[in-house]
CHARMM-style PDB file with segment names, atoms N, HN, CA, C and O in Angstrom:
ATOM      1  N   MET     1      11.472  56.964 -61.695  1.00  0.00      PROA
ATOM      2  CA  MET     1      11.019  56.417 -60.463  1.00  0.00      PROA
ATOM      3  C   MET     1      11.070  55.075 -60.475  1.00  0.00      PROA
ATOM      4  O   MET     1      10.385  54.496 -61.318  1.00  0.00      PROA
ATOM      5  N   PRO     2      11.868  54.319 -59.571  1.00  0.00      PROA
ATOM      6  CA  PRO     2      11.849  52.980 -59.463  1.00  0.00      PROA
ATOM      7  C   PRO     2      10.679  52.271 -59.416  1.00  0.00      PROA
ATOM      8  O   PRO     2       9.688  52.628 -58.779  1.00  0.00      PROA
ATOM      9  N   THR     3      10.773  51.220 -60.110  1.00  0.00      PROA
ATOM     10  HN  THR     3      11.578  50.930 -60.628  1.00  0.00      PROA
ATOM     11  CA  THR     3       9.431  50.004 -59.968  1.00  0.00      PROA
ATOM     12  C   THR     3       9.452  49.197 -58.684  1.00  0.00      PROA
ATOM     13  O   THR     3      10.556  48.790 -58.321  1.00  0.00      PROA
ATOM     14  N   VAL     4       8.485  48.934 -58.011  1.00  0.00      PROA
ATOM     15  HN  VAL     4       7.588  49.264 -58.306  1.00  0.00      PROA
ATOM     16  CA  VAL     4       8.369  47.976 -56.765  1.00  0.00      PROA
ATOM     17  C   VAL     4       7.313  47.283 -57.127  1.00  0.00      PROA
ATOM     18  O   VAL     4       6.182  47.667 -57.426  1.00  0.00      PROA
ATOM     19  N   ARG     5       7.982  45.748 -57.051  1.00  0.00      PROA
ATOM     20  HN  ARG     5       8.901  45.437 -56.807  1.00  0.00      PROA
ATOM     21  CA  ARG     5       7.020  44.775 -57.544  1.00  0.00      PROA
ATOM     22  C   ARG     5       6.637  43.908 -55.881  1.00  0.00      PROA
ATOM     23  O   ARG     5       7.385  43.437 -55.024  1.00  0.00      PROA
ATOM     24  N   ALA     6       5.080  44.004 -55.992  1.00  0.00      PROA
ATOM     25  HN  ALA     6       4.473  44.386 -56.688  1.00  0.00      PROA
ATOM     26  CA  ALA     6       4.683  43.136 -54.834  1.00  0.00      PROA
ATOM     27  C   ALA     6       5.323  41.734 -54.919  1.00  0.00      PROA
ATOM     28  O   ALA     6       5.889  41.181 -55.862  1.00  0.00      PROA
ATOM     29  N   PRO     7       5.039  41.266 -53.497  1.00  0.00      PROA
ATOM     30  CA  PRO     7       5.475  39.953 -53.192  1.00  0.00      PROA
ATOM     31  C   PRO     7       4.314  38.929 -53.709  1.00  0.00      PROA
ATOM     32  O   PRO     7       3.124  38.962 -53.396  1.00  0.00      PROA
ATOM     33  N   MET     8       5.030  37.927 -54.661  1.00  0.00      PROA
ATOM     34  HN  MET     8       5.997  37.900 -54.914  1.00  0.00      PROA
ATOM     35  CA  MET     8       3.910  36.974 -55.554  1.00  0.00      PROA
ATOM     36  C   MET     8       3.515  36.197 -54.536  1.00  0.00      PROA
ATOM     37  O   MET     8       2.394  35.700 -54.644  1.00  0.00      PROA
ATOM     38  N   CYS     9       4.251  35.924 -53.414  1.00  0.00      PROA
ATOM     39  HN  CYS     9       5.161  36.327 -53.326  1.00  0.00      PROA
ATOM     40  CA  CYS     9       4.101  34.995 -52.152  1.00  0.00      PROA
ATOM     41  C   CYS     9       2.647  35.231 -51.741  1.00  0.00      PROA
ATOM     42  O   CYS     9       1.963  34.284 -51.355  1.00  0.00      PROA
ATOM     43  N   VAL    10       2.186  36.404 -51.811  1.00  0.00      PROA
ATOM     44  HN  VAL    10       2.742  37.174 -52.125  1.00  0.00      PROA
ATOM     45  CA  VAL    10       0.977  36.483 -51.100  1.00  0.00      PROA
ATOM     46  C   VAL    10      -0.442  36.291 -51.696  1.00  0.00      PROA
ATOM     47  O   VAL    10      -1.598  36.389 -51.285  1.00  0.00      PROA
ATOM     48  N   LEU    11       0.244  35.941 -52.967  1.00  0.00      PROA
ATOM     49  HN  LEU    11       1.183  35.861 -53.301  1.00  0.00      PROA
ATOM     50  CA  LEU    11      -0.898  35.190 -54.077  1.00  0.00      PROA
ATOM     51  C   LEU    11      -0.984  33.841 -54.054  1.00  0.00      PROA
ATOM     52  O   LEU    11      -1.833  33.282 -54.748  1.00  0.00      PROA
ATOM     53  N   CYS    12      -0.186  33.181 -53.312  1.00  0.00      PROA
ATOM     54  HN  CYS    12       0.503  33.635 -52.748  1.00  0.00      PROA
ATOM     55  CA  CYS    12      -0.042  31.579 -53.419  1.00  0.00      PROA
ATOM     56  C   CYS    12      -0.685  30.990 -52.059  1.00  0.00      PROA
ATOM     57  O   CYS    12      -0.732  31.328 -50.876  1.00  0.00      PROA
ATOM     58  N   LYS    13      -1.070  30.121 -52.715  1.00  0.00      PROA
ATOM     59  HN  LYS    13      -1.032  29.846 -53.676  1.00  0.00      PROA
ATOM     60  CA  LYS    13      -1.799  29.313 -51.354  1.00  0.00      PROA
ATOM     61  C   LYS    13      -0.750  28.456 -50.839  1.00  0.00      PROA
ATOM     62  O   LYS    13      -1.089  27.766 -49.878  1.00  0.00      PROA
ATOM     63  N   ARG    14       0.381  28.342 -51.227  1.00  0.00      PROA
ATOM     64  HN  ARG    14       0.656  28.903 -52.007  1.00  0.00      PROA
ATOM     65  CA  ARG    14       1.552  27.643 -50.261  1.00  0.00      PROA
ATOM     66  C   ARG    14       1.913  28.495 -49.116  1.00  0.00      PROA
ATOM     67  O   ARG    14       2.545  27.980 -48.193  1.00  0.00      PROA
ATOM     68  N   LEU    15       1.571  29.792 -49.065  1.00  0.00      PROA
ATOM     69  HN  LEU    15       1.057  30.211 -49.814  1.00  0.00      PROA
ATOM     70  CA  LEU    15       2.369  30.629 -48.171  1.00  0.00      PROA
ATOM     71  C   LEU    15       1.707  30.070 -46.698  1.00  0.00      PROA
ATOM     72  O   LEU    15       0.554  29.746 -46.410  1.00  0.00      PROA
ATOM     73  N   ASP    16       2.914  30.105 -45.933  1.00  0.00      PROA
ATOM     74  HN  ASP    16       3.850  30.368 -46.167  1.00  0.00      PROA
ATOM     75  CA  ASP    16       2.347  29.538 -44.197  1.00  0.00      PROA
ATOM     76  C   ASP    16       2.221  30.831 -43.480  1.00  0.00      PROA
ATOM     77  O   ASP    16       3.021  31.760 -43.365  1.00  0.00      PROA
ATOM     78  N   LYS    17       0.863  30.640 -42.966  1.00  0.00      PROA
ATOM     79  HN  LYS    17       0.213  29.886 -43.059  1.00  0.00      PROA
ATOM     80  CA  LYS    17       0.066  31.643 -42.468  1.00  0.00      PROA
ATOM     81  C   LYS    17       0.116  31.433 -40.774  1.00  0.00      PROA
ATOM     82  O   LYS    17      -0.516  32.149 -39.998  1.00  0.00      PROA
ATOM     83  N   ARG    18       0.931  30.391 -40.393  1.00  0.00      PROA
ATOM     84  HN  ARG    18       1.445  29.810 -41.024  1.00  0.00      PROA
ATOM     85  CA  ARG    18       0.963  30.082 -38.921  1.00  0.00      PROA
ATOM     86  C   ARG    18       1.583  31.410 -38.381  1.00  0.00      PROA
ATOM     87  O   ARG    18       2.416  32.041 -39.031  1.00  0.00      PROA
ATOM     88  N   PRO    19       1.038  31.872 -36.912  1.00  0.00      PROA
ATOM     89  CA  PRO    19       1.772  32.806 -36.397  1.00  0.00      PROA
ATOM     90  C   PRO    19       3.473  32.697 -35.951  1.00  0.00      PROA
ATOM     91  O   PRO    19       4.278  33.626 -35.890  1.00  0.00      PROA
ATOM     92  N   ASP    20       3.686  31.346 -35.692  1.00  0.00      PROA
ATOM     93  HN  ASP    20       3.031  30.591 -35.742  1.00  0.00      PROA
ATOM     94  CA  ASP    20       4.957  31.070 -35.345  1.00  0.00      PROA
ATOM     95  C   ASP    20       5.784  30.608 -36.642  1.00  0.00      PROA
ATOM     96  O   ASP    20       6.815  29.952 -36.496  1.00  0.00      PROA
ATOM     97  N   ALA    21       5.363  30.926 -37.776  1.00  0.00      PROA
ATOM     98  HN  ALA    21       4.525  31.459 -37.895  1.00  0.00      PROA
ATOM     99  CA  ALA    21       6.140  30.718 -39.044  1.00  0.00      PROA
ATOM    100  C   ALA    21       7.070  32.040 -38.860  1.00  0.00      PROA
ATOM    101  O   ALA    21       6.887  33.048 -38.178  1.00  0.00      PROA
ATOM    102  N   ALA    22       8.298  31.603 -39.854  1.00  0.00      PROA
ATOM    103  HN  ALA    22       8.447  30.784 -40.408  1.00  0.00      PROA
ATOM    104  CA  ALA    22       9.029  32.768 -40.473  1.00  0.00      PROA
ATOM    105  C   ALA    22       8.338  33.631 -41.036  1.00  0.00      PROA
ATOM    106  O   ALA    22       7.179  33.403 -41.382  1.00  0.00      PROA
ATOM    107  N   LEU    23       9.015  34.920 -41.248  1.00  0.00      PROA
ATOM    108  HN  LEU    23       9.957  35.105 -40.967  1.00  0.00      PROA
ATOM    109  CA  LEU    23       8.285  36.138 -41.560  1.00  0.00      PROA
ATOM    110  C   LEU    23       7.822  35.718 -42.944  1.00  0.00      PROA
ATOM    111  O   LEU    23       6.634  35.915 -43.201  1.00  0.00      PROA
ATOM    112  N   PHE    24       8.495  35.238 -43.751  1.00  0.00      PROA
ATOM    113  HN  PHE    24       9.460  35.078 -43.543  1.00  0.00      PROA
ATOM    114  CA  PHE    24       7.750  34.710 -44.870  1.00  0.00      PROA
ATOM    115  C   PHE    24       8.450  33.248 -45.129  1.00  0.00      PROA
ATOM    116  O   PHE    24       9.643  33.048 -45.360  1.00  0.00      PROA
ATOM    117  N   ALA    25       7.432  32.311 -45.032  1.00  0.00      PROA
ATOM    118  HN  ALA    25       6.463  32.473 -44.844  1.00  0.00      PROA
ATOM    119  CA  ALA    25       7.899  30.817 -45.176  1.00  0.00      PROA
ATOM    120  C   ALA    25       6.533  30.207 -45.859  1.00  0.00      PROA
ATOM    121  O   ALA    25       5.441  30.765 -45.748  1.00  0.00      PROA
ATOM    122  N   CYS    26       6.765  28.878 -46.641  1.00  0.00      PROA
ATOM    123  HN  CYS    26       7.652  28.425 -46.731  1.00  0.00      PROA
ATOM    124  CA  CYS    26       6.011  28.266 -47.357  1.00  0.00      PROA
ATOM    125  C   CYS    26       6.211  26.799 -47.506  1.00  0.00      PROA
ATOM    126  O   CYS    26       7.077  26.336 -46.763  1.00  0.00      PROA
ATOM    127  N   THR    27       5.536  25.865 -48.392  1.00  0.00      PROA
ATOM    128  HN  THR    27       4.833  26.241 -48.996  1.00  0.00      PROA
ATOM    129  CA  THR    27       5.800  24.661 -48.684  1.00  0.00      PROA
ATOM    130  C   THR    27       7.279  24.500 -49.332  1.00  0.00      PROA
ATOM    131  O   THR    27       8.110  23.638 -49.047  1.00  0.00      PROA
ATOM    132  N   ALA    28       7.395  25.567 -50.292  1.00  0.00      PROA
ATOM    133  HN  ALA    28       6.720  26.267 -50.524  1.00  0.00      PROA
ATOM    134  CA  ALA    28       8.761  25.599 -50.948  1.00  0.00      PROA
ATOM    135  C   ALA    28       9.761  25.982 -50.093  1.00  0.00      PROA
ATOM    136  O   ALA    28      10.822  25.362 -50.162  1.00  0.00      PROA
ATOM    137  N   PHE    29       9.650  26.845 -49.326  1.00  0.00      PROA
ATOM    138  HN  PHE    29       8.788  27.348 -49.270  1.00  0.00      PROA
ATOM    139  CA  PHE    29      10.727  27.379 -48.475  1.00  0.00      PROA
ATOM    140  C   PHE    29      10.514  27.540 -46.825  1.00  0.00      PROA
ATOM    141  O   PHE    29      10.497  28.627 -46.246  1.00  0.00      PROA
ATOM    142  N   PRO    30      10.351  26.220 -46.180  1.00  0.00      PROA
ATOM    143  CA  PRO    30       9.940  26.025 -45.080  1.00  0.00      PROA
ATOM    144  C   PRO    30      10.758  26.729 -44.050  1.00  0.00      PROA
ATOM    145  O   PRO    30      10.152  27.053 -43.028  1.00  0.00      PROA
ATOM    146  N   GLU    31      12.106  27.043 -44.139  1.00  0.00      PROA
ATOM    147  HN  GLU    31      12.598  26.780 -44.969  1.00  0.00      PROA
ATOM    148  CA  GLU    31      12.818  27.960 -43.357  1.00  0.00      PROA
ATOM    149  C   GLU    31      12.971  29.235 -43.556  1.00  0.00      PROA
ATOM    150  O   GLU    31      13.746  29.851 -42.824  1.00  0.00      PROA
ATOM    151  N   GLY    32      12.290  29.874 -44.550  1.00  0.00      PROA
ATOM    152  HN  GLY    32      11.661  29.373 -45.145  1.00  0.00      PROA
ATOM    153  CA  GLY    32      12.190  31.091 -44.886  1.00  0.00      PROA
ATOM    154  C   GLY    32      12.124  31.303 -46.813  1.00  0.00      PROA
ATOM    155  O   GLY    32      12.799  30.579 -47.545  1.00  0.00      PROA
ATOM    156  N   ILE    33      11.473  32.077 -47.191  1.00  0.00      PROA
ATOM    157  HN  ILE    33      10.925  32.664 -46.596  1.00  0.00      PROA
ATOM    158  CA  ILE    33      11.580  32.132 -48.668  1.00  0.00      PROA
ATOM    159  C   ILE    33      12.789  33.244 -49.103  1.00  0.00      PROA
ATOM    160  O   ILE    33      12.936  34.378 -48.647  1.00  0.00      PROA
ATOM    161  N   THR    34      13.558  32.595 -50.074  1.00  0.00      PROA
ATOM    162  HN  THR    34      13.439  31.674 -50.444  1.00  0.00      PROA
ATOM    163  CA  THR    34      14.582  33.555 -50.164  1.00  0.00      PROA
ATOM    164  C   THR    34      14.175  34.839 -50.718  1.00  0.00      PROA
ATOM    165  O   THR    34      13.164  34.903 -51.416  1.00  0.00      PROA
ATOM    166  N   GLU    35      14.948  35.962 -50.438  1.00  0.00      PROA
ATOM    167  HN  GLU    35      15.770  35.910 -49.871  1.00  0.00      PROA
ATOM    168  CA  GLU    35      14.656  37.352 -50.759  1.00  0.00      PROA
ATOM    169  C   GLU    35      14.341  37.490 -52.332  1.00  0.00      PROA
ATOM    170  O   GLU    35      13.511  38.293 -52.759  1.00  0.00      PROA
ATOM    171  N   GLU    36      15.012  36.714 -53.063  1.00  0.00      PROA
ATOM    172  HN  GLU    36      15.686  36.062 -52.716  1.00  0.00      PROA
ATOM    173  CA  GLU    36      14.724  36.831 -54.899  1.00  0.00      PROA
ATOM    174  C   GLU    36      13.355  36.545 -55.060  1.00  0.00      PROA
ATOM    175  O   GLU    36      12.550  37.184 -55.737  1.00  0.00      PROA
ATOM    176  N   VAL    37      13.118  35.362 -54.269  1.00  0.00      PROA
ATOM    177  HN  VAL    37      13.772  34.843 -53.718  1.00  0.00      PROA
ATOM    178  CA  VAL    37      11.597  34.797 -54.517  1.00  0.00      PROA
ATOM    179  C   VAL    37      10.545  35.833 -53.873  1.00  0.00      PROA
ATOM    180  O   VAL    37       9.618  36.312 -54.525  1.00  0.00      PROA
ATOM    181  N   ALA    38      10.744  36.068 -52.785  1.00  0.00      PROA
ATOM    182  HN  ALA    38      11.498  35.680 -52.255  1.00  0.00      PROA
ATOM    183  CA  ALA    38       9.767  36.967 -52.087  1.00  0.00      PROA
ATOM    184  C   ALA    38       9.608  38.222 -52.796  1.00  0.00      PROA
ATOM    185  O   ALA    38       8.507  38.549 -53.240  1.00  0.00      PROA
ATOM    186  N   MET    39      10.573  38.895 -52.919  1.00  0.00      PROA
ATOM    187  HN  MET    39      11.466  38.628 -52.558  1.00  0.00      PROA
ATOM    188  CA  MET    39      10.416  40.090 -53.652  1.00  0.00      PROA
ATOM    189  C   MET    39      10.345  40.103 -54.956  1.00  0.00      PROA
ATOM    190  O   MET    39      10.851  41.041 -55.572  1.00  0.00      PROA
ATOM    191  N   SER    40       9.704  39.068 -55.616  1.00  0.00      PROA
ATOM    192  HN  SER    40       9.292  38.306 -55.116  1.00  0.00      PROA
ATOM    193  CA  SER    40       9.514  38.635 -57.065  1.00  0.00      PROA
ATOM    194  C   SER    40      10.532  38.906 -58.003  1.00  0.00      PROA
ATOM    195  O   SER    40      10.093  39.119 -59.133  1.00  0.00      PROA
ATOM    196  N   GLY    41      11.726  38.963 -57.883  1.00  0.00      PROA
ATOM    197  HN  GLY    41      12.082  38.790 -56.965  1.00  0.00      PROA
ATOM    198  CA  GLY    41      12.767  39.123 -58.611  1.00  0.00      PROA
ATOM    199  C   GLY    41      13.084  37.992 -59.368  1.00  0.00      PROA
ATOM    200  O   GLY    41      14.125  37.945 -60.023  1.00  0.00      PROA
ATOM    201  N   VAL    42      12.105  36.885 -59.325  1.00  0.00      PROA
ATOM    202  HN  VAL    42      11.260  36.923 -58.793  1.00  0.00      PROA
ATOM    203  CA  VAL    42      12.628  35.730 -60.140  1.00  0.00      PROA
ATOM    204  C   VAL    42      10.881  35.223 -60.299  1.00  0.00      PROA
ATOM    205  O   VAL    42      10.055  35.352 -59.396  1.00  0.00      PROA
ATOM    206  N   ASP    43      10.643  34.718 -61.474  1.00  0.00      PROA
ATOM    207  HN  ASP    43      11.314  34.613 -62.208  1.00  0.00      PROA
ATOM    208  CA  ASP    43       9.151  33.988 -61.758  1.00  0.00      PROA
ATOM    209  C   ASP    43       9.132  32.619 -61.220  1.00  0.00      PROA
ATOM    210  O   ASP    43       9.711  31.635 -61.683  1.00  0.00      PROA
ATOM    211  N   HSD    44       8.231  32.712 -59.962  1.00  0.00      PROA
ATOM    212  HN  HSD    44       7.761  33.511 -59.586  1.00  0.00      PROA
ATOM    213  CA  HSD    44       8.487  31.331 -58.945  1.00  0.00      PROA
ATOM    214  C   HSD    44       7.373  30.597 -59.601  1.00  0.00      PROA
ATOM    215  O   HSD    44       7.019  29.557 -59.045  1.00  0.00      PROA
ATOM    216  N   ARG    45       6.732  30.977 -60.736  1.00  0.00      PROA
ATOM    217  HN  ARG    45       7.019  31.822 -61.187  1.00  0.00      PROA
ATOM    218  CA  ARG    45       5.817  29.684 -61.380  1.00  0.00      PROA
ATOM    219  C   ARG    45       6.698  28.948 -62.090  1.00  0.00      PROA
ATOM    220  O   ARG    45       6.168  28.088 -62.794  1.00  0.00      PROA
ATOM    221  N   GLN    46       8.108  29.027 -62.136  1.00  0.00      PROA
ATOM    222  HN  GLN    46       8.539  29.726 -61.564  1.00  0.00      PROA
ATOM    223  CA  GLN    46       9.024  28.305 -62.664  1.00  0.00      PROA
ATOM    224  C   GLN    46       9.772  27.635 -61.415  1.00  0.00      PROA
ATOM    225  O   GLN    46       9.618  28.046 -60.264  1.00  0.00      PROA
ATOM    226  N   PRO    47      10.692  26.441 -61.802  1.00  0.00      PROA
ATOM    227  CA  PRO    47      11.455  26.058 -60.831  1.00  0.00      PROA
ATOM    228  C   PRO    47      12.633  26.800 -60.286  1.00  0.00      PROA
ATOM    229  O   PRO    47      13.277  27.473 -61.092  1.00  0.00      PROA
ATOM    230  N   TYR    48      13.014  26.775 -59.012  1.00  0.00      PROA
ATOM    231  HN  TYR    48      12.492  26.228 -58.358  1.00  0.00      PROA
ATOM    232  CA  TYR    48      13.891  27.747 -58.533  1.00  0.00      PROA
ATOM    233  C   TYR    48      14.762  26.938 -57.473  1.00  0.00      PROA
ATOM    234  O   TYR    48      14.166  26.296 -56.608  1.00  0.00      PROA
ATOM    235  N   PRO    49      15.877  26.946 -57.505  1.00  0.00      PROA
ATOM    236  CA  PRO    49      16.825  26.301 -56.816  1.00  0.00      PROA
ATOM    237  C   PRO    49      16.435  26.117 -55.114  1.00  0.00      PROA
ATOM    238  O   PRO    49      16.259  27.076 -54.363  1.00  0.00      PROA
ATOM    239  N   GLY    50      16.359  24.866 -54.758  1.00  0.00      PROA
ATOM    240  HN  GLY    50      16.502  24.087 -55.368  1.00  0.00      PROA
ATOM    241  CA  GLY    50      15.884  25.152 -53.263  1.00  0.00      PROA
ATOM    242  C   GLY    50      14.445  25.107 -53.136  1.00  0.00      PROA
ATOM    243  O   GLY    50      13.912  25.252 -52.036  1.00  0.00      PROA
ATOM    244  N   ASP    51      13.851  24.934 -54.091  1.00  0.00      PROA
ATOM    245  HN  ASP    51      14.284  24.817 -54.985  1.00  0.00      PROA
ATOM    246  CA  ASP    51      12.337  25.108 -53.394  1.00  0.00      PROA
ATOM    247  C   ASP    51      11.488  23.589 -53.386  1.00  0.00      PROA
ATOM    248  O   ASP    51      10.281  23.369 -53.485  1.00  0.00      PROA
ATOM    249  N   HSD    52      12.466  22.802 -53.250  1.00  0.00      PROA
ATOM    250  HN  HSD    52      13.447  22.981 -53.170  1.00  0.00      PROA
ATOM    251  CA  HSD    52      11.670  21.290 -52.862  1.00  0.00      PROA
ATOM    252  C   HSD    52      10.656  20.885 -54.063  1.00  0.00      PROA
ATOM    253  O   HSD    52       9.617  20.250 -53.882  1.00  0.00      PROA
ATOM    254  N   VAL    53      11.056  21.285 -55.139  1.00  0.00      PROA
ATOM    255  HN  VAL    53      11.900  21.800 -55.286  1.00  0.00      PROA
ATOM    256  CA  VAL    53      10.146  20.788 -56.396  1.00  0.00      PROA
ATOM    257  C   VAL    53       8.741  21.638 -56.119  1.00  0.00      PROA
ATOM    258  O   VAL    53       7.777  21.330 -56.820  1.00  0.00      PROA
ATOM    259  N   PHE    54       8.590  22.624 -55.195  1.00  0.00      PROA
ATOM    260  HN  PHE    54       9.373  22.874 -54.626  1.00  0.00      PROA
ATOM    261  CA  PHE    54       7.208  23.383 -55.104  1.00  0.00      PROA
ATOM    262  C   PHE    54       7.399  24.733 -55.833  1.00  0.00      PROA
ATOM    263  O   PHE    54       8.455  25.335 -55.643  1.00  0.00      PROA
ATOM    264  N   GLN    55       6.535  25.213 -56.586  1.00  0.00      PROA
ATOM    265  HN  GLN    55       5.677  24.724 -56.741  1.00  0.00      PROA
ATOM    266  CA  GLN    55       6.469  26.342 -57.165  1.00  0.00      PROA
ATOM    267  C   GLN    55       5.403  27.108 -56.799  1.00  0.00      PROA
ATOM    268  O   GLN    55       4.807  26.632 -55.833  1.00  0.00      PROA
ATOM    269  N   PHE    56       4.791  28.476 -57.372  1.00  0.00      PROA
ATOM    270  HN  PHE    56       5.275  28.863 -58.157  1.00  0.00      PROA
ATOM    271  CA  PHE    56       4.092  29.183 -56.831  1.00  0.00      PROA
ATOM    272  C   PHE    56       2.669  28.316 -57.346  1.00  0.00      PROA
ATOM    273  O   PHE    56       2.756  27.696 -58.406  1.00  0.00      PROA
ATOM    274  N   GLU    57       1.647  28.295 -56.742  1.00  0.00      PROA
ATOM    275  HN  GLU    57       1.576  28.798 -55.881  1.00  0.00      PROA
ATOM    276  CA  GLU    57       0.216  28.040 -56.938  1.00  0.00      PROA
ATOM    277  C   GLU    57      -0.900  28.840 -56.398  1.00  0.00      PROA
ATOM    278  O   GLU    57      -1.236  29.000 -55.224  1.00  0.00      PROA
ATOM    279  N   ARG    58      -1.380  29.283 -57.422  1.00  0.00      PROA
ATOM    280  HN  ARG    58      -1.108  29.153 -58.375  1.00  0.00      PROA
ATOM    281  CA  ARG    58      -2.395  30.247 -57.103  1.00  0.00      PROA
ATOM    282  C   ARG    58      -3.539  30.015 -55.958  1.00  0.00      PROA
ATOM    283  O   ARG    58      -4.120  28.931 -55.932  1.00  0.00      PROA
ATOM    284  N   LYS    59      -3.823  30.920 -55.119  1.00  0.00      PROA
ATOM    285  HN  LYS    59      -3.350  31.801 -55.141  1.00  0.00      PROA
ATOM    286  CA  LYS    59      -4.953  30.658 -54.314  1.00  0.00      PROA
ATOM    287  C   LYS    59      -5.980  30.703 -54.413  1.00  0.00      PROA
ATOM    288  O   LYS    59      -6.771  30.131 -53.663  1.00  0.00      PROA
ATOM    289  N   ASP    60      -6.388  31.681 -55.758  1.00  0.00      PROA
ATOM    290  HN  ASP    60      -5.745  32.146 -56.367  1.00  0.00      PROA
ATOM    291  CA  ASP    60      -7.767  31.651 -56.489  1.00  0.00      PROA
ATOM    292  C   ASP    60      -7.361  32.119 -57.877  1.00  0.00      PROA
ATOM    293  O   ASP    60      -6.178  32.419 -58.036  1.00  0.00      PROA
ATOM    294  N   ALA    61      -8.371  32.236 -59.102  1.00  0.00      PROA
ATOM    295  HN  ALA    61      -9.333  31.993 -58.973  1.00  0.00      PROA
ATOM    296  CA  ALA    61      -8.247  32.775 -60.040  1.00  0.00      PROA
ATOM    297  C   ALA    61      -7.713  34.187 -60.317  1.00  0.00      PROA
ATOM    298  O   ALA    61      -6.835  34.418 -61.149  1.00  0.00      PROA
ATOM    299  N   ALA    62      -8.405  35.257 -59.433  1.00  0.00      PROA
ATOM    300  HN  ALA    62      -9.118  35.069 -58.757  1.00  0.00      PROA
ATOM    301  CA  ALA    62      -7.739  36.412 -59.345  1.00  0.00      PROA
ATOM    302  C   ALA    62      -6.502  36.518 -59.130  1.00  0.00      PROA
ATOM    303  O   ALA    62      -5.949  37.474 -59.673  1.00  0.00      PROA
ATOM    304  N   ALA    63      -5.662  35.587 -58.278  1.00  0.00      PROA
ATOM    305  HN  ALA    63      -6.111  34.810 -57.837  1.00  0.00      PROA
ATOM    306  CA  ALA    63      -4.366  35.332 -57.802  1.00  0.00      PROA
ATOM    307  C   ALA    63      -3.590  35.219 -59.134  1.00  0.00      PROA
ATOM    308  O   ALA    63      -2.656  35.984 -59.372  1.00  0.00      PROA
ATOM    309  N   ALA    64      -4.019  34.168 -60.086  1.00  0.00      PROA
ATOM    310  HN  ALA    64      -4.778  33.546 -59.893  1.00  0.00      PROA
ATOM    311  CA  ALA    64      -3.096  33.818 -60.996  1.00  0.00      PROA
ATOM    312  C   ALA    64      -3.211  34.933 -62.162  1.00  0.00      PROA
ATOM    313  O   ALA    64      -2.204  35.134 -62.842  1.00  0.00      PROA
ATOM    314  N   ALA    65      -4.363  35.650 -62.420  1.00  0.00      PROA
ATOM    315  HN  ALA    65      -5.180  35.486 -61.868  1.00  0.00      PROA
ATOM    316  CA  ALA    65      -4.338  36.696 -62.941  1.00  0.00      PROA
ATOM    317  C   ALA    65      -3.380  37.779 -62.816  1.00  0.00      PROA
ATOM    318  O   ALA    65      -2.817  38.365 -63.741  1.00  0.00      PROA
ATOM    319  N   SER    66      -3.217  38.045 -61.171  1.00  0.00      PROA
ATOM    320  HN  SER    66      -3.674  37.569 -60.419  1.00  0.00      PROA
ATOM    321  CA  SER    66      -2.491  39.034 -60.749  1.00  0.00      PROA
ATOM    322  C   SER    66      -1.060  38.528 -60.861  1.00  0.00      PROA
ATOM    323  O   SER    66      -0.175  39.382 -60.906  1.00  0.00      PROA
ATOM    324  N   ALA    67      -0.748  37.325 -60.908  1.00  0.00      PROA
ATOM    325  HN  ALA    67      -1.467  36.631 -60.872  1.00  0.00      PROA
ATOM    326  CA  ALA    67       0.673  36.869 -60.761  1.00  0.00      PROA
ATOM    327  C   ALA    67       1.339  37.057 -62.424  1.00  0.00      PROA
ATOM    328  O   ALA    67       2.474  37.400 -62.754  1.00  0.00      PROA
ATOM    329  N   ALA    68       0.303  36.736 -63.172  1.00  0.00      PROA
ATOM    330  HN  ALA    68      -0.620  36.457 -62.904  1.00  0.00      PROA
ATOM    331  CA  ALA    68       0.685  36.976 -64.564  1.00  0.00      PROA
ATOM    332  C   ALA    68       1.007  38.533 -64.817  1.00  0.00      PROA
ATOM    333  O   ALA    68       2.059  38.947 -65.304  1.00  0.00      PROA
ATOM    334  N   GLU    69      -0.033  39.288 -64.421  1.00  0.00      PROA
ATOM    335  HN  GLU    69      -0.887  38.951 -64.025  1.00  0.00      PROA
ATOM    336  CA  GLU    69       0.472  40.833 -64.607  1.00  0.00      PROA
ATOM    337  C   GLU    69       1.433  41.142 -64.034  1.00  0.00      PROA
ATOM    338  O   GLU    69       2.191  41.854 -64.694  1.00  0.00      PROA
ATOM    339  N   LEU    70       1.821  40.843 -62.798  1.00  0.00      PROA
ATOM    340  HN  LEU    70       1.206  40.265 -62.262  1.00  0.00      PROA
ATOM    341  CA  LEU    70       3.224  41.271 -62.366  1.00  0.00      PROA
ATOM    342  C   LEU    70       4.553  41.094 -62.920  1.00  0.00      PROA
ATOM    343  O   LEU    70       5.569  41.769 -62.758  1.00  0.00      PROA
ATOM    344  N   PHE    71       4.269  39.693 -63.841  1.00  0.00      PROA
ATOM    345  HN  PHE    71       3.444  39.145 -63.973  1.00  0.00      PROA
ATOM    346  CA  PHE    71       5.657  39.660 -64.572  1.00  0.00      PROA
ATOM    347  C   PHE    71       5.452  40.061 -65.914  1.00  0.00      PROA
ATOM    348  O   PHE    71       6.468  40.134 -66.606  1.00  0.00      PROA
ATOM    349  N   ARG    72       4.126  40.397 -66.550  1.00  0.00      PROA
ATOM    350  HN  ARG    72       3.301  40.337 -65.988  1.00  0.00      PROA
ATOM    351  CA  ARG    72       3.962  40.971 -67.621  1.00  0.00      PROA
ATOM    352  C   ARG    72       4.750  42.691 -67.571  1.00  0.00      PROA
ATOM    353  O   ARG    72       5.382  43.192 -68.501  1.00  0.00      PROA
ATOM    354  N   ARG    73       4.529  43.208 -66.481  1.00  0.00      PROA
ATOM    355  HN  ARG    73       4.016  42.801 -65.726  1.00  0.00      PROA
ATOM    356  CA  ARG    73       4.801  44.418 -66.611  1.00  0.00      PROA
ATOM    357  C   ARG    73       6.399  44.540 -66.193  1.00  0.00      PROA
ATOM    358  O   ARG    73       6.886  45.668 -66.277  1.00  0.00      PROA
ATOM    359  N   ALA    74       7.185  43.534 -65.781  1.00  0.00      PROA
ATOM    360  HN  ALA    74       6.790  42.618 -65.713  1.00  0.00      PROA
ATOM    361  CA  ALA    74       8.450  43.598 -65.286  1.00  0.00      PROA
ATOM    362  C   ALA    74       9.162  43.444 -66.580  1.00  0.00      PROA
ATOM    363  O   ALA    74      10.262  43.988 -66.669  1.00  0.00      PROA
ATOM    364  N   ARG    75       8.638  42.701 -67.721  1.00  0.00      PROA
ATOM    365  HN  ARG    75       7.744  42.260 -67.648  1.00  0.00      PROA
ATOM    366  CA  ARG    75       9.535  42.735 -68.854  1.00  0.00      PROA
ATOM    367  C   ARG    75       9.834  43.967 -69.522  1.00  0.00      PROA
ATOM    368  OT1 ARG    75      10.600  43.976 -70.486  1.00  0.00      PROA
TER     369      ARG     75
END
């Protein structure tokens, strides 16, 4: 059975929630979050090309724990 990873972006305070925003946009990717980042294909707690020096920033303590668990299970 394939493993499906939740988008790390929903745990990030940088996610753009404006109704007119791109489907998935944020401070790091104002024109739209790359598929690899949006689908947690990479750990965006680390720099990623094109992220304008902004990385994942937890929206609360529970989000930080969830993000860490997401990538712990992926290994």
